[in-house]
Backbone of each chain as ProteinMPNN parsed JSONL, in Angstrom:
{"seq_chain_A": "MATRIDLKRLQELLADGAQLIEVLPRAEYAEEHLPGAVSLPLKELDATTATTLDRTRPVVVYCWDGL", "coords_chain_A": {"N_chain_A": [[121.959, 99.335, 136.047], [119.969, 97.532, 133.276], [118.551, 94.732, 133.628], [119.913, 91.658, 131.786], [118.431, 89.544, 129.466], [117.328, 86.617, 127.994], [115.666, 83.967, 125.666], [113.957, 82.948, 127.174], [113.636, 84.045, 129.693], [112.448, 85.993, 128.416], [110.062, 85.366, 127.797], [108.997, 84.032, 130.068], [108.567, 85.99, 131.641], [106.692, 88.012, 130.137], [104.637, 86.151, 130.216], [103.813, 86.489, 132.644], [102.999, 89.088, 133.069], [104.287, 91.39, 132.192], [105.149, 94.291, 130.243], [105.771, 94.92, 127.107], [108.159, 96.264, 125.006], [109.278, 97.748, 122.108], [111.854, 99.788, 120.603], [113.164, 100.594, 118.017], [112.877, 102.775, 115.144], [109.36, 103.372, 114.266], [108.664, 102.637, 111.587], [109.792, 100.874, 111.256], [109.1, 98.872, 113.228], [106.172, 98.927, 112.407], [106.4, 97.07, 110.398], [106.885, 95.215, 111.476], [106.591, 92.947, 114.144], [107.201, 91.769, 117.43], [104.441, 90.041, 119.476], [102.075, 92.009, 120.336], [103.785, 93.927, 121.542], [104.737, 97.258, 121.818], [105.503, 100.073, 120.205], [107.72, 102.071, 120.937], [109.544, 104.478, 120.445], [113.754, 104.982, 120.636], [114.017, 107.643, 120.157], [111.814, 109.183, 120.545], [112.022, 108.531, 123.631], [110.627, 110.196, 126.258], [110.097, 111.614, 129.149], [107.139, 112.712, 128.738], [106.374, 110.938, 126.785], [106.748, 108.588, 128.595], [104.848, 108.594, 130.153], [103.146, 105.937, 128.878], [103.799, 104.133, 129.984], [103.372, 101.63, 132.246], [104.006, 101.847, 135.247], [103.701, 100.079, 137.498], [104.284, 97.403, 136.341], [107.121, 95.418, 135.196], [109.144, 96.164, 132.583], [109.773, 95.232, 129.359], [112.455, 95.968, 127.442], [112.998, 95.763, 123.469], [115.073, 96.197, 120.279], [116.683, 95.967, 117.277], [119.061, 93.799, 117.604], [120.055, 94.967, 119.861], [122.154, 96.09, 119.696]], "CA_chain_A": [[122.118, 98.96, 134.611], [119.091, 96.854, 133.041], [118.797, 93.11, 133.402], [120.126, 91.312, 130.038], [117.727, 88.258, 129.553], [117.383, 85.685, 126.713], [114.418, 84.373, 124.835], [113.681, 81.589, 127.73], [113.194, 84.764, 130.485], [111.19, 86.911, 128.482], [108.816, 84.282, 127.288], [108.741, 83.845, 131.569], [108.506, 87.807, 132.321], [105.018, 88.098, 129.689], [103.085, 85.363, 131.119], [103.831, 87.418, 134.42], [102.29, 90.131, 133.06], [105.227, 92.113, 131.393], [104.686, 95.162, 129.204], [106.941, 94.358, 126.263], [108.327, 97.792, 124.219], [109.97, 97.52, 120.52], [112.09, 101.331, 120.563], [113.488, 100.886, 116.935], [111.759, 103.735, 114.908], [107.913, 102.74, 113.863], [108.983, 101.966, 110.126], [109.959, 98.883, 111.304], [107.722, 98.402, 113.628], [104.919, 98.419, 111.473], [106.851, 96.416, 109.404], [106.87, 93.43, 111.858], [107.136, 93.135, 115.324], [106.405, 90.903, 118.639], [103.199, 90.063, 119.271], [101.594, 92.202, 122.119], [104.726, 94.535, 121.766], [103.852, 98.697, 121.28], [106.174, 101.018, 120.072], [108.791, 103.774, 121.548], [111.175, 104.813, 119.395], [114.597, 105.249, 121.595], [114.008, 109.089, 119.842], [111.007, 109.559, 121.43], [111.659, 108.659, 124.571], [111.668, 110.942, 127.367], [109.421, 111.589, 130.86], [106.142, 112.717, 128.023], [105.666, 109.612, 126.382], [106.914, 107.496, 129.206], [103.652, 107.993, 131.128], [102.066, 105.953, 128.363], [103.757, 103.0, 130.226], [102.291, 101.386, 133.522], [104.975, 101.724, 136.099], [103.312, 99.437, 138.318], [104.779, 96.07, 135.674], [107.697, 94.96, 134.654], [109.541, 96.327, 131.356], [111.181, 94.484, 128.712], [112.26, 96.804, 125.393], [114.404, 95.677, 122.714], [114.998, 96.592, 119.071], [116.668, 94.518, 116.298], [119.429, 92.92, 118.6], [120.744, 95.058, 121.189], [123.065, 97.328, 119.11]], "C_chain_A": [[121.247, 97.35, 134.305], [119.364, 95.552, 132.881], [119.212, 92.499, 131.959], [118.981, 89.814, 130.331], [117.763, 88.057, 128.015], [116.066, 85.661, 126.763], [113.368, 83.593, 126.206], [112.851, 83.055, 129.127], [112.289, 85.865, 130.145], [109.97, 86.426, 128.159], [108.222, 84.182, 128.82], [108.043, 85.766, 131.564], [106.67, 87.927, 131.182], [104.603, 87.323, 130.249], [103.067, 86.083, 132.251], [103.515, 88.586, 134.17], [102.953, 91.674, 132.224], [104.92, 93.154, 130.358], [106.323, 95.071, 128.14], [106.703, 96.158, 125.189], [109.101, 97.488, 122.792], [110.452, 99.229, 120.507], [112.882, 101.446, 119.296], [112.053, 101.848, 116.586], [110.139, 102.67, 114.0], [107.68, 102.125, 112.467], [108.722, 100.889, 110.544], [109.537, 98.145, 112.382], [106.397, 97.972, 112.947], [105.446, 97.023, 110.486], [106.667, 94.703, 110.119], [107.502, 93.595, 113.539], [106.47, 92.2, 116.327], [105.248, 91.455, 119.455], [103.711, 90.356, 120.731], [102.614, 93.865, 122.225], [103.851, 96.246, 121.264], [105.404, 98.931, 121.062], [106.089, 102.604, 120.318], [109.704, 103.59, 121.629], [111.972, 105.378, 120.982], [114.448, 106.934, 121.371], [113.085, 109.882, 120.095], [110.654, 108.833, 122.984], [111.801, 109.517, 125.482], [110.054, 110.828, 128.483], [107.69, 111.347, 129.974], [105.189, 111.127, 128.106], [105.99, 108.352, 127.195], [105.85, 106.981, 129.884], [102.459, 106.851, 130.295], [102.229, 104.278, 129.058], [103.237, 102.9, 131.733], [103.722, 100.936, 134.582], [104.918, 100.758, 137.086], [104.113, 97.547, 137.562], [105.979, 96.18, 135.138], [107.898, 95.787, 132.86], [110.962, 96.184, 130.754], [111.266, 95.329, 127.784], [113.54, 95.908, 125.036], [114.312, 95.89, 121.484], [115.767, 95.757, 118.403], [117.964, 92.893, 117.04], [120.518, 93.448, 119.409], [121.859, 96.031, 121.02], [122.22, 98.597, 119.09]], "O_chain_A": [[121.599, 96.288, 134.818], [120.258, 95.154, 132.134], [118.688, 93.036, 130.983], [118.906, 89.239, 131.417], [118.059, 88.842, 127.114], [115.303, 86.449, 127.322], [112.143, 83.708, 126.161], [111.654, 82.976, 129.399], [111.592, 86.526, 130.914], [108.926, 87.071, 128.255], [106.995, 84.24, 128.907], [106.915, 86.244, 131.439], [105.601, 87.893, 131.792], [103.915, 87.777, 131.163], [101.97, 86.203, 132.798], [103.722, 89.369, 135.097], [102.334, 92.66, 131.823], [104.277, 92.669, 129.426], [107.509, 95.148, 128.459], [105.727, 96.832, 124.859], [109.576, 96.361, 122.933], [109.522, 100.029, 120.407], [113.468, 102.529, 119.286], [110.936, 101.889, 117.1], [110.123, 101.606, 113.382], [106.784, 101.327, 112.19], [107.788, 100.108, 110.357], [109.607, 96.918, 112.447], [105.794, 96.9, 112.999], [104.698, 96.167, 110.015], [106.45, 93.595, 109.629], [108.511, 94.167, 113.952], [105.305, 91.847, 116.142], [105.023, 92.572, 119.921], [104.507, 89.946, 121.576], [102.188, 94.807, 122.894], [102.804, 96.391, 120.633], [106.316, 98.257, 121.54], [105.353, 103.58, 120.169], [110.526, 102.978, 122.311], [111.442, 105.875, 121.975], [114.742, 107.613, 122.355], [113.211, 111.102, 119.983], [109.533, 108.617, 123.445], [112.959, 109.826, 125.763], [109.173, 109.974, 128.387], [107.003, 110.354, 130.215], [104.283, 110.559, 128.717], [105.678, 107.236, 126.779], [105.621, 105.818, 130.216], [101.298, 106.736, 130.686], [101.389, 103.39, 128.913], [102.772, 103.863, 132.344], [104.276, 99.837, 134.573], [105.981, 100.472, 137.636], [104.385, 96.65, 138.361], [106.068, 97.191, 134.442], [106.944, 95.926, 132.094], [112.134, 96.479, 130.991], [110.234, 95.585, 127.164], [114.512, 95.504, 125.674], [113.113, 95.802, 121.219], [115.683, 94.602, 118.818], [117.83, 91.67, 117.003], [121.564, 92.861, 119.687], [122.399, 96.657, 121.931], [122.704, 99.654, 118.686]]}, "seq_chain_B": "MSPRAACRLQTLGFTRVYDYVLGKADWLAYGLPTEGEQANVPRAKDLLRQDVATARVDERVSAVRQRVARSPYGFALVLAQDRTLLGRLGKAALEGNPDAAAQQVMEPGPSTVRPDRQLADLLEPMRTHNLQAMVVTTPQGRLLGVLRRDDAERRLAQAASPDR", "coords_chain_B": {"N_chain_B": [[120.876, 99.624, 120.731], [118.602, 98.873, 122.248], [119.779, 98.922, 125.358], [120.056, 101.76, 125.667], [118.165, 102.576, 125.869], [117.16, 101.123, 127.872], [118.092, 101.987, 129.84], [117.506, 104.358, 129.74], [115.539, 104.751, 130.765], [114.834, 103.624, 133.414], [116.309, 105.605, 133.73], [114.128, 107.514, 133.947], [112.637, 106.446, 136.521], [111.728, 103.883, 136.496], [112.149, 100.825, 137.492], [112.366, 97.6, 137.286], [112.961, 97.108, 134.75], [113.497, 95.669, 131.697], [116.19, 94.163, 129.62], [116.086, 92.583, 126.445], [117.962, 91.563, 124.94], [119.053, 90.511, 122.352], [116.61, 90.716, 121.163], [114.488, 90.924, 118.514], [115.981, 90.223, 116.0], [116.814, 87.808, 116.742], [114.641, 86.655, 118.187], [112.888, 85.98, 115.496], [114.485, 84.522, 114.019], [113.603, 82.044, 115.465], [112.055, 81.382, 114.415], [109.192, 82.742, 115.504], [106.04, 84.055, 116.237], [104.885, 86.447, 114.617], [103.89, 90.419, 114.336], [102.586, 92.618, 111.888], [102.892, 94.448, 109.25], [104.849, 92.814, 107.533], [104.461, 90.319, 108.616], [102.781, 88.187, 107.657], [104.162, 87.031, 104.775], [105.685, 84.291, 102.868], [107.594, 82.322, 104.806], [110.487, 80.147, 105.057], [110.11, 78.906, 107.481], [106.523, 78.219, 107.373], [106.928, 76.006, 105.298], [108.544, 73.582, 106.27], [109.453, 70.44, 106.49], [109.816, 67.037, 108.017], [110.554, 64.935, 107.041], [113.237, 64.206, 106.598], [116.175, 62.286, 106.914], [117.332, 60.913, 109.492], [120.227, 60.323, 111.902], [122.172, 58.811, 114.494], [125.284, 59.618, 115.947], [126.661, 57.778, 116.301], [125.709, 56.082, 115.107], [125.951, 52.794, 112.813], [126.504, 52.843, 109.061], [124.918, 51.25, 107.351], [123.326, 50.873, 108.785], [121.81, 53.785, 108.483], [121.254, 53.55, 105.848], [119.045, 52.497, 105.518], [117.236, 53.878, 106.096], [117.544, 56.161, 104.572], [117.153, 55.787, 101.877], [113.769, 55.251, 102.631], [113.699, 57.832, 102.567], [113.22, 60.666, 100.762], [114.971, 62.394, 100.256], [118.976, 61.739, 99.614], [120.604, 61.501, 101.637], [121.573, 62.263, 105.119], [120.793, 63.413, 108.073], [123.369, 64.164, 110.693], [122.565, 64.176, 114.573], [123.081, 65.408, 117.223], [122.137, 64.409, 120.53], [120.259, 66.187, 121.729], [119.239, 66.926, 119.587], [121.409, 69.102, 118.158], [122.422, 69.927, 114.617], [125.114, 67.988, 114.036], [126.154, 66.747, 111.32], [126.273, 65.426, 108.289], [125.293, 63.078, 106.126], [126.522, 62.143, 102.65], [125.856, 61.04, 99.947], [128.355, 59.421, 99.101], [129.678, 58.895, 101.368], [126.861, 57.187, 102.59], [127.297, 54.796, 100.379], [130.108, 53.718, 101.403], [131.885, 52.434, 103.762], [130.559, 50.168, 105.492], [130.324, 49.962, 108.181], [131.179, 51.736, 109.391], [131.208, 54.476, 111.902], [128.527, 57.077, 112.24], [129.381, 59.79, 112.869], [132.6, 58.841, 112.024], [132.268, 59.228, 109.15], [130.922, 61.343, 108.181], [130.428, 64.838, 106.768], [131.083, 67.68, 107.913], [129.304, 70.325, 110.112], [127.126, 71.378, 108.222], [125.353, 73.514, 105.408], [123.212, 75.35, 107.137], [119.633, 77.131, 107.466], [117.897, 79.254, 109.282], [114.811, 79.492, 110.446], [112.976, 81.995, 109.527], [113.666, 82.417, 107.813], [112.664, 84.711, 104.461], [110.589, 82.917, 102.06], [111.083, 84.052, 98.885], [114.03, 85.207, 99.612], [115.375, 83.061, 99.839], [115.11, 81.629, 97.743], [116.605, 82.156, 95.438], [119.162, 81.513, 95.839], [119.119, 78.811, 96.212], [118.495, 77.762, 93.924], [120.567, 79.043, 91.805], [122.539, 76.735, 92.778], [121.514, 75.381, 92.425], [120.631, 73.449, 94.775], [118.039, 70.934, 95.88], [116.905, 71.044, 98.518], [116.94, 72.384, 101.9], [118.342, 72.897, 104.921], [116.87, 73.474, 108.032], [117.702, 75.405, 111.339], [117.271, 75.854, 114.221], [118.866, 78.912, 116.106], [120.579, 78.027, 117.594], [121.154, 76.0, 116.286], [119.624, 73.475, 116.248], [117.842, 71.245, 114.778], [115.061, 71.674, 113.093], [113.841, 71.24, 110.81], [113.756, 70.29, 107.4], [113.904, 72.476, 103.924], [112.373, 72.434, 100.747], [112.918, 72.903, 97.491], [110.865, 72.336, 95.739], [108.098, 73.192, 96.7], [108.989, 75.484, 97.621], [109.413, 76.957, 95.757], [106.442, 76.358, 94.216], [104.651, 77.727, 96.748], [105.446, 80.038, 96.392], [104.185, 80.411, 93.481], [101.656, 80.458, 94.0], [101.407, 82.936, 95.822], [101.521, 84.519, 94.184], [99.906, 84.259, 92.301], [97.21, 84.034, 93.091], [94.704, 82.627, 92.492], [94.979, 80.308, 91.755]], "CA_chain_B": [[120.081, 100.693, 121.28], [118.105, 98.746, 123.676], [120.45, 99.204, 126.376], [120.346, 102.761, 126.124], [116.206, 102.905, 125.924], [116.868, 100.887, 129.156], [119.037, 103.099, 130.501], [116.875, 105.768, 130.225], [113.246, 104.242, 131.215], [115.469, 103.737, 134.848], [116.666, 107.376, 134.646], [112.897, 107.771, 134.519], [112.227, 106.217, 137.35], [111.748, 102.585, 135.965], [112.828, 100.326, 138.499], [111.688, 96.526, 137.328], [113.577, 97.238, 133.312], [114.941, 94.697, 131.335], [116.649, 93.978, 128.03], [115.857, 91.301, 125.768], [119.18, 91.893, 124.032], [119.033, 89.271, 120.906], [116.151, 91.077, 120.269], [113.422, 90.457, 117.392], [116.522, 88.912, 115.394], [116.469, 86.544, 118.163], [112.709, 85.966, 118.154], [112.351, 85.909, 114.599], [115.139, 82.992, 114.151], [113.311, 80.947, 116.496], [110.52, 80.865, 113.353], [108.216, 82.515, 116.743], [104.718, 84.828, 116.253], [104.947, 88.22, 114.85], [102.429, 91.309, 113.999], [102.638, 93.675, 111.3], [102.84, 94.176, 107.791], [105.379, 91.517, 106.919], [104.282, 88.715, 109.374], [102.305, 86.955, 107.005], [105.392, 86.748, 104.219], [105.601, 82.987, 103.358], [109.176, 81.963, 105.372], [110.852, 78.541, 105.022], [108.993, 77.617, 108.931], [105.534, 77.512, 106.695], [106.938, 74.528, 104.577], [109.461, 72.627, 107.278], [108.713, 68.547, 106.446], [110.29, 66.434, 108.992], [110.714, 63.62, 106.379], [114.482, 63.649, 106.376], [116.224, 60.468, 107.632], [118.495, 61.271, 110.975], [121.299, 59.343, 112.259], [123.003, 59.162, 115.826], [126.547, 59.884, 115.948], [127.266, 55.981, 116.91], [124.829, 54.672, 114.614], [126.64, 52.406, 111.929], [126.466, 53.433, 108.056], [124.159, 49.8, 106.735], [121.521, 50.919, 109.565], [121.556, 54.849, 108.032], [121.025, 53.346, 104.501], [117.633, 52.312, 104.591], [116.426, 55.258, 105.959], [117.511, 57.155, 103.422], [116.258, 54.587, 100.911], [112.776, 55.817, 102.237], [113.44, 59.16, 102.725], [112.808, 61.757, 99.702], [115.572, 63.155, 99.868], [119.536, 61.44, 99.22], [121.408, 62.453, 102.867], [121.076, 62.326, 106.464], [121.891, 64.118, 108.884], [123.568, 63.64, 111.844], [122.185, 64.891, 115.293], [123.163, 64.926, 118.943], [120.753, 63.505, 121.496], [119.761, 67.387, 121.703], [118.798, 67.169, 117.569], [121.986, 69.629, 117.316], [122.86, 68.98, 113.907], [126.813, 67.706, 113.922], [126.854, 66.71, 110.342], [125.706, 65.378, 107.199], [125.867, 61.717, 105.28], [125.756, 62.349, 101.18], [126.24, 59.876, 98.981], [129.72, 58.597, 99.152], [129.912, 58.018, 103.06], [126.453, 55.931, 102.718], [128.245, 53.957, 99.604], [131.25, 53.486, 101.526], [132.184, 51.258, 105.004], [129.169, 50.11, 106.291], [130.086, 49.263, 109.35], [131.47, 53.064, 109.824], [130.043, 55.176, 112.6], [128.221, 58.14, 111.087], [130.36, 60.574, 112.592], [133.266, 58.797, 111.472], [132.388, 59.769, 107.936], [129.849, 62.463, 108.061], [130.502, 66.002, 106.473], [130.852, 68.374, 109.762], [128.859, 71.418, 109.867], [126.372, 71.442, 106.694], [124.921, 74.872, 105.836], [121.659, 75.474, 107.554], [119.205, 78.433, 107.593], [116.979, 80.177, 110.257], [113.042, 79.355, 110.191], [112.329, 83.16, 109.343], [113.951, 83.617, 106.341], [112.089, 84.448, 103.081], [111.08, 81.985, 100.636], [111.798, 84.367, 97.864], [115.284, 85.159, 99.704], [116.052, 81.396, 99.944], [115.334, 80.845, 96.278], [117.583, 82.598, 94.587], [120.981, 80.577, 95.672], [118.625, 77.26, 95.835], [118.279, 77.576, 92.232], [122.04, 79.033, 91.108], [123.526, 76.335, 93.18], [120.607, 73.801, 92.456], [119.892, 73.103, 95.859], [116.738, 70.889, 96.033], [116.514, 71.045, 100.092], [117.632, 73.577, 102.641], [118.278, 72.709, 106.089], [117.166, 74.49, 108.673], [117.963, 74.962, 112.168], [117.34, 77.067, 115.341], [120.151, 79.679, 116.32], [121.484, 77.058, 118.528], [122.069, 74.386, 116.017], [119.248, 72.421, 116.531], [117.307, 70.387, 113.659], [113.873, 71.95, 112.793], [112.816, 70.49, 109.239], [114.089, 70.841, 105.565], [112.4, 73.001, 103.277], [112.14, 71.806, 99.661], [112.612, 73.571, 96.286], [109.88, 72.273, 95.356], [108.007, 73.238, 97.838], [108.929, 77.013, 98.582], [108.195, 77.433, 93.855], [105.084, 76.039, 94.717], [104.303, 78.344, 97.24], [105.576, 81.333, 95.721], [104.008, 80.991, 92.431], [100.732, 80.593, 94.318], [100.985, 83.328, 96.0], [101.811, 85.603, 92.773], [98.567, 84.093, 91.375], [96.007, 83.374, 94.562], [92.981, 82.003, 92.382], [95.372, 79.126, 90.875]], "C_chain_B": [[118.566, 99.949, 122.161], [118.846, 99.288, 124.943], [120.19, 100.695, 126.612], [118.408, 103.124, 126.29], [116.41, 102.522, 127.326], [117.138, 101.516, 130.31], [118.079, 104.522, 131.105], [115.594, 105.308, 130.611], [114.047, 103.673, 132.873], [116.193, 105.014, 135.497], [115.469, 108.167, 134.725], [112.148, 107.374, 136.028], [111.669, 104.868, 137.615], [112.563, 101.394, 136.939], [112.853, 98.555, 137.994], [111.893, 96.861, 135.483], [114.481, 95.799, 132.854], [114.706, 94.827, 129.765], [116.679, 92.902, 127.145], [116.956, 92.078, 124.339], [119.396, 91.384, 122.642], [118.242, 90.112, 120.371], [115.444, 90.34, 119.105], [114.211, 89.718, 116.2], [116.34, 87.527, 115.834], [115.109, 85.63, 117.665], [112.402, 85.536, 116.73], [113.146, 84.301, 113.956], [114.746, 81.659, 115.081], [112.207, 80.894, 115.642], [109.441, 81.382, 114.315], [106.971, 83.137, 115.74], [105.096, 86.414, 115.634], [103.572, 88.801, 114.312], [103.048, 91.661, 113.204], [102.531, 93.29, 109.673], [102.849, 92.92, 107.037], [105.099, 90.261, 107.445], [103.576, 87.914, 108.575], [103.432, 86.342, 105.843], [105.926, 85.61, 104.253], [107.512, 82.873, 103.29], [109.05, 80.439, 105.417], [110.107, 77.874, 106.789], [107.283, 77.398, 108.263], [105.455, 76.596, 105.646], [107.653, 73.395, 105.045], [108.635, 71.795, 107.033], [109.643, 68.667, 107.574], [110.56, 64.963, 108.227], [112.158, 63.072, 105.836], [114.673, 62.481, 107.106], [117.745, 61.192, 108.533], [119.357, 60.163, 111.25], [121.766, 60.083, 113.901], [124.244, 58.822, 115.096], [126.797, 58.534, 115.75], [126.455, 54.923, 115.876], [125.499, 54.339, 113.288], [125.405, 52.945, 110.432], [125.367, 52.398, 107.323], [122.908, 50.556, 107.536], [120.993, 52.876, 108.892], [120.577, 54.736, 106.99], [119.814, 53.31, 104.057], [116.843, 53.208, 105.139], [116.199, 56.264, 105.574], [116.897, 56.842, 102.29], [114.756, 55.014, 101.072], [112.287, 56.651, 102.407], [113.66, 59.645, 101.182], [114.307, 62.212, 99.5], [117.48, 61.937, 99.636], [120.608, 61.923, 100.305], [120.418, 61.709, 103.824], [121.46, 62.727, 107.272], [122.249, 63.452, 110.614], [123.334, 64.165, 113.032], [122.682, 64.484, 116.852], [122.281, 64.616, 119.641], [120.063, 64.971, 121.684], [118.561, 67.775, 120.483], [119.731, 68.412, 117.474], [122.055, 69.256, 116.068], [124.464, 69.346, 113.586], [126.956, 67.042, 112.58], [126.148, 65.699, 109.035], [126.784, 63.828, 105.941], [125.179, 61.969, 104.173], [126.149, 60.849, 101.242], [127.291, 58.992, 98.748], [129.923, 58.325, 100.837], [128.445, 56.754, 102.958], [126.933, 54.936, 101.57], [129.715, 53.32, 100.104], [130.788, 52.225, 102.548], [131.013, 51.369, 105.528], [129.166, 49.62, 108.009], [131.026, 50.764, 109.919], [130.278, 53.487, 110.74], [129.576, 56.541, 111.895], [129.589, 59.372, 111.531], [131.614, 60.549, 111.982], [133.438, 59.265, 109.983], [131.613, 61.148, 107.089], [130.995, 64.088, 108.214], [130.155, 66.972, 107.384], [130.231, 69.535, 109.414], [128.208, 71.352, 108.313], [125.576, 72.438, 106.47], [123.323, 74.646, 106.703], [121.383, 77.536, 107.054], [118.22, 78.531, 108.832], [115.76, 80.068, 109.088], [112.478, 80.958, 109.646], [112.816, 84.057, 108.407], [113.106, 83.083, 105.197], [111.979, 83.741, 102.251], [111.788, 82.371, 99.258], [113.288, 84.878, 98.107], [115.966, 83.725, 99.569], [116.026, 80.749, 98.385], [116.14, 80.71, 95.317], [118.755, 81.369, 94.782], [119.848, 79.101, 95.485], [118.827, 76.831, 94.394], [120.09, 78.023, 91.738], [122.588, 77.948, 91.461], [122.741, 74.777, 93.032], [120.845, 72.592, 93.262], [118.544, 72.514, 95.426], [116.738, 70.639, 97.489], [117.641, 72.041, 100.766], [117.3, 73.12, 103.952], [117.794, 73.706, 107.507], [116.722, 74.169, 110.345], [117.137, 76.624, 113.303], [118.472, 78.136, 115.331], [121.254, 78.887, 116.815], [121.538, 75.837, 117.404], [120.813, 73.427, 115.853], [117.877, 72.192, 115.543], [115.503, 71.076, 114.104], [112.919, 71.162, 111.807], [113.71, 70.865, 108.322], [112.874, 71.691, 104.91], [112.639, 72.363, 101.637], [112.275, 72.76, 98.671], [111.251, 73.624, 95.665], [108.299, 72.911, 95.769], [106.935, 74.912, 98.091], [108.673, 77.855, 96.66], [107.018, 77.736, 94.256], [104.141, 77.219, 95.373], [104.356, 80.334, 97.254], [104.269, 81.803, 94.657], [102.833, 80.811, 92.589], [100.267, 82.103, 95.229], [100.991, 84.566, 94.804], [100.123, 85.404, 91.708], [97.895, 83.564, 92.052], [94.815, 82.319, 94.057], [93.998, 80.806, 91.419], [94.808, 78.105, 91.773]], "O_chain_B": [[117.646, 100.649, 122.583], [118.29, 100.228, 125.511], [120.085, 100.995, 127.801], [117.817, 104.005, 126.913], [115.982, 103.319, 128.161], [116.585, 101.562, 131.409], [117.974, 105.228, 132.108], [114.64, 106.086, 130.611], [113.115, 103.146, 133.483], [116.511, 105.399, 136.622], [115.451, 109.242, 135.324], [111.209, 108.015, 136.501], [111.186, 104.599, 138.715], [113.789, 101.354, 136.843], [113.78, 98.097, 138.663], [110.822, 96.839, 134.878], [115.46, 95.19, 133.286], [113.813, 95.24, 129.025], [117.692, 92.222, 127.308], [116.75, 92.753, 123.33], [120.024, 92.098, 121.861], [118.573, 90.551, 119.269], [115.82, 89.213, 118.782], [113.656, 88.882, 115.488], [115.853, 86.505, 115.351], [114.797, 84.575, 117.114], [111.569, 84.631, 116.681], [112.554, 83.293, 113.572], [115.385, 80.631, 115.308], [111.241, 80.301, 116.122], [108.464, 80.637, 114.243], [106.918, 82.755, 114.571], [105.543, 87.336, 116.316], [102.557, 88.191, 113.975], [104.228, 91.318, 113.277], [102.213, 92.247, 109.101], [102.029, 92.252, 106.406], [105.417, 89.219, 106.872], [103.758, 86.718, 108.802], [103.635, 85.133, 105.954], [106.632, 85.351, 105.227], [108.34, 83.127, 102.415], [108.088, 79.713, 105.667], [109.749, 76.732, 107.078], [106.733, 76.373, 108.666], [104.404, 76.293, 105.08], [107.542, 72.313, 104.467], [107.419, 71.934, 107.163], [110.148, 69.683, 108.052], [110.758, 63.954, 108.904], [112.393, 62.119, 105.093], [113.847, 61.81, 107.725], [118.775, 61.75, 108.154], [119.108, 59.064, 110.755], [121.736, 61.24, 114.32], [124.392, 58.11, 114.102], [127.286, 58.305, 114.644], [126.458, 53.696, 115.775], [125.713, 55.285, 112.531], [124.214, 53.256, 110.485], [124.821, 53.053, 106.435], [121.798, 50.777, 107.052], [119.79, 53.135, 108.906], [119.506, 55.34, 106.921], [119.344, 53.702, 102.989], [115.712, 53.36, 104.677], [115.321, 57.098, 105.798], [116.122, 57.624, 101.74], [114.175, 55.213, 100.006], [111.073, 56.835, 102.486], [114.312, 58.906, 100.445], [114.68, 62.35, 98.335], [116.989, 60.834, 99.398], [121.473, 62.71, 99.92], [119.372, 61.067, 103.728], [122.656, 62.53, 107.482], [121.663, 62.667, 111.359], [124.052, 65.163, 112.987], [122.598, 63.388, 117.407], [121.251, 64.555, 118.97], [118.864, 64.74, 121.842], [117.559, 68.49, 120.446], [119.201, 69.207, 116.697], [121.758, 68.064, 115.985], [124.96, 70.377, 113.134], [128.104, 66.604, 112.501], [125.075, 65.281, 109.471], [127.882, 63.649, 105.413], [123.954, 62.073, 104.104], [126.519, 59.988, 102.04], [127.12, 57.887, 98.232], [130.437, 57.272, 101.215], [128.715, 55.573, 103.179], [126.94, 53.834, 102.119], [130.376, 52.572, 99.384], [129.886, 51.399, 102.407], [130.477, 52.392, 105.954], [128.302, 49.124, 108.732], [131.538, 50.643, 111.032], [129.08, 53.212, 110.667], [130.285, 57.028, 111.014], [130.491, 59.732, 110.774], [132.064, 61.561, 111.446], [134.535, 59.642, 109.573], [131.705, 61.664, 105.975], [131.821, 64.422, 109.063], [128.968, 67.139, 107.668], [130.555, 69.937, 108.297], [128.952, 71.278, 107.336], [124.774, 72.519, 107.401], [122.59, 73.659, 106.643], [122.063, 78.492, 106.681], [117.843, 77.43, 109.233], [115.626, 80.289, 107.885], [111.288, 80.924, 109.332], [112.739, 85.252, 108.121], [112.821, 81.928, 104.882], [112.923, 83.587, 101.476], [112.599, 81.703, 98.617], [113.955, 85.046, 97.086], [117.115, 83.547, 99.163], [116.642, 79.778, 97.946], [116.424, 79.766, 94.58], [119.076, 80.522, 93.948], [119.969, 78.439, 94.454], [119.236, 75.768, 93.925], [120.768, 77.088, 91.311], [123.421, 77.654, 90.603], [123.087, 73.631, 93.322], [121.098, 71.424, 92.964], [117.815, 73.218, 94.727], [116.401, 69.458, 97.58], [118.758, 72.364, 100.363], [116.117, 72.923, 104.229], [118.519, 74.636, 107.86], [115.937, 73.31, 110.746], [116.738, 77.77, 113.094], [119.066, 78.141, 114.253], [122.458, 78.989, 116.576], [121.988, 74.747, 117.757], [121.096, 72.428, 115.192], [116.944, 72.99, 115.622], [114.937, 70.93, 115.188], [111.793, 70.678, 111.919], [114.445, 71.829, 108.536], [111.658, 71.716, 105.1], [113.497, 71.487, 101.75], [111.61, 73.751, 98.975], [110.658, 74.604, 95.212], [107.451, 73.002, 94.881], [105.809, 75.337, 98.352], [108.04, 78.873, 96.382], [106.536, 78.825, 94.569], [103.133, 77.642, 94.807], [103.758, 81.289, 97.749], [103.587, 82.827, 94.708], [102.264, 80.887, 91.499], [99.082, 82.417, 95.347], [100.196, 85.5, 94.904], [99.55, 86.085, 90.858], [97.772, 82.365, 91.798], [94.188, 81.51, 94.741], [93.561, 80.528, 90.303], [94.883, 76.913, 91.475]]}, "name": "protein", "num_of_chains": 2, "seq": "MATRIDLKRLQELLADGAQLIEVLPRAEYAEEHLPGAVSLPLKELDATTATTLDRTRPVVVYCWDGLMSPRAACRLQTLGFTRVYDYVLGKADWLAYGLPTEGEQANVPRAKDLLRQDVATARVDERVSAVRQRVARSPYGFALVLAQDRTLLGRLGKAALEGNPDAAAQQVMEPGPSTVRPDRQLADLLEPMRTHNLQAMVVTTPQGRLLGVLRRDDAERRLAQAASPDR"}
């Protein structure tokens, strides 16, 4: 299970170079997203699309409210 | 959704995966900056004022009265040491027993809104309930400031007619 983090820890990870991934549909990302986040919707997340991510850096995912 | 995405990444071999479970809703509620098409719509955080009178829980009403008289509002907000909003001292409390402590006579749990709320969405209830101001706090209830209705009306009018 992935480590669940709060806002403070998120900000620490981002300061340390973590990559931030919004997994909501692309339309919601286009509307508004966290600074620096990239869009990788859950429905598109597979071995191919995951190659766009850097395996050497921590990955933080988020959606609207975790549900 | 994010727990499933995090799990999926782990099954794909990613080892340092974190889930910001409170998500975009939490980030927005703190009034933090965003990017995207909606990032620049007018929100409560854009018009926050710091001119509301505040009081400590143990402060006497007589001391608070003077600050309220100097502020543009007819009330004071009662705060804990960490600025968590505990209550509101309205007209009746301010005109009552001058020796009472704020926490004895405050109205507990005043209504608040988060700083990411769009002005257009806030104006309707302000008009409906004839509210001149709304109190804005973080999700943890810490006071950020006050949104005035006239400020919100003015900003939205400017947005509708940018040449004015």
